[in-house]
Every structure is written in structure tokens, then in C-alpha cells.
C-alpha angles and dihedrals in degrees: 000000000000111000108227097190146352130227130187118222116195111204140142119269101261127162089245093054096047091104097038098118115087145095119288125175091347093307121113110223113204119195114214111191111222139164122260092242092052094047096046092053090058091060099036093049095040094240126164116277137132105221126351139173107250144177108275093211092051091047091054090047092051093048090048088054092054103264106156099162090086134047135179137242116214091250114121106188096177128044129168139170111236105206088100106056104083105097123192136171119279093251096045117128090216108112107147138031092256089062089067094072108123092003129122120242126186123214135171097240130002094219099047113125094240090058093045091053093045095050091045093050092046090055098040099040105027105026093241113145109214087220088071090065127078111223131207122190145161118288097242102070121181093228136015116277112263116247115270096020114132097225126152122191126222142178092209125107106267095220090052090054089059094044091051091050094242093123130027101229148345128243105207134129095229133016121221121269087250092057092051091048097057091044097212096127131077134178112262092226104050093183094050096135089061091043091051094046090050090049092052093047089051100043107020087225123133096181116243110218101174134039133188112251130194125216102223091192090064104029106069100172093054102162099052090040091052091051093046094049093046090051090049092054093045092049094047092049092049090053091050090052092049092052093040090229111198093031103078107068107058134049119270091010093125091058089049090048092053094047093048095046090051091052092050095041090247096302120076090167108049117180128204130048095297117163092260092048091049090052091049094050091046089050095054089044089053091050089052091053093046090051090049093240087126127030097241146331118324122195136218091258090063093049104041127038127217092269091055091046090056095056116104133162093234091058093045097057 
């Protein structure tokens, strides 16, 4: 087959992207493995790239602010429940979201998707208004602080702030290796797997945190590229499912695989604008509006164009 074009896709090295590189519809898709920090800077600083994995909350914020040089494909390479990312000291009395009223919580960036989901879930599921929490974050924020948010900026290490007792907890997906070594932290919600499972069974939402975005200033043949990249992701994910990647190296993992796949109807990572994906994107957009990170509601039509809406996994196989 004659390859008509090439396109570089920058994405983390997940099990479901291990077979991403290949030729689809005459377009060679090349997977470049990159770190989240590296990839996010491309979008946030408007640097040249073709396709890159990006923060879904920051993408929505940029589109709401008028950025039309980038658009998104309905491919969500990274999802995560967020009941488990408030870390406190072992002896902390904080055991539930309601205990955070009036407390001070540190976080790397106020606009990061993990924080948007967590604040939204706390308000929707636990009745905790994020405005009742004092926030501390790093000085270099991705976006200006929304009006009315009680956010202080610091140059100090966020984990050290918790260890010194200057803040009450830390909202972060992963602690440093050093923090795990000294063992002084614990997750605020110790039964978070059960909490997350109950949330999924209630809502049907496995929160998308990242989305694939296209730089329209660099990608000139957008429609065939979009179709080729979507097909590449769908094909790579299907191969990972067939091989049960992630379920072959530790004991009892096959039983866990079977239980999880049954819960998620055999596809924890659906692509395309399926009804559940539309609800999830609309939910994070609503949280952004409630948290005043965008001025008001923004719909699917403003986030995904007609080409993206026409992409489906059934058609790509």
C-alpha cells in the first residue's frame, strides 16, 4: 500500500495504545510516547504539534475562550475516578468530604481536570461547596484564578506544607516516591474503591480526564487524518482487550479482569460520542461553569465538529 501521508500522535504509553502505530486509510500513524507535562505544554503554550493527548478541562476552557486553532477527537485515552486523590496525614481527623469545610487543601493547579472532577463530585454527591475550602497551589497557574475563589499561591513544596501542618491535605493523583517511603500520608477516603464502584453503578460515568486534540494550523488534511487516528486508537484498544493486557503479570488478575469487564459491559474505555461519553463531557463542562472556570455552559457542538461526531468504533473496524 502506498502511504499518502504521515501523522504523529503524541500520547502516553498505555496498554491500550501499545499497538497504535500503523497505516490506516493510507495514512501512517506514528505514536510518539511523551510525558503528560510535555504534552500539556504544547497545547497550553500554543506550540506546533499534530495530535496530542491533552487535559479535557483545559481543552474545554480554551474553546470557551475562543481558541479555534485546535479541535478534539472523541478519543479519551485516560480516565480515572477521583474519590481517591485527597491525601492527608495518618493522624488526621479528616475522613469524609464534609470534614473539609473551612479546611485548607493544596493542589498543583486549580484548573487541572482531576481537581475539576473532585470539586464537582464533592458538590454533587456530598453537598460540599468548593467555596467552603481554602486552596493553596503553585505560583505558575495555567489559567487566572476565578473570581471569588479562595486560592493562595506558594513556591513551597506542597507535600512539605502538609507534613509541616500548614495545610490540611493535598489533592493530587499521585504522591512522590519520597512521600510513599516515609508512609506518613493516607487517602482521606479509605474505602474509595467501593465508593468509586458505587458512583459508577449510580451514574454510569467513568470520568474522562484526557482527550486527543488536533492542531488545525499544522494538520491540513484534517478529515482523513481524524478518521485514521480514530481507527488507530480503536484498533489498538481492541488488540489490548483481546490480549487482556494488564491481566497477565500478577495473581488473581484474570478474575479481576472478568469482574471489571462485566461491570463496564466489556469496554471501560469507549471512544466516539456515545450517549455515555456525551453525558461525561457535558458533566465536566457543567462543573467548569459551576466553578467559574468558564463563563457559562458550553455544549457538545462547540467542542466537537461534524467529522468528530461521525466517528464510531463500529465504523472504524
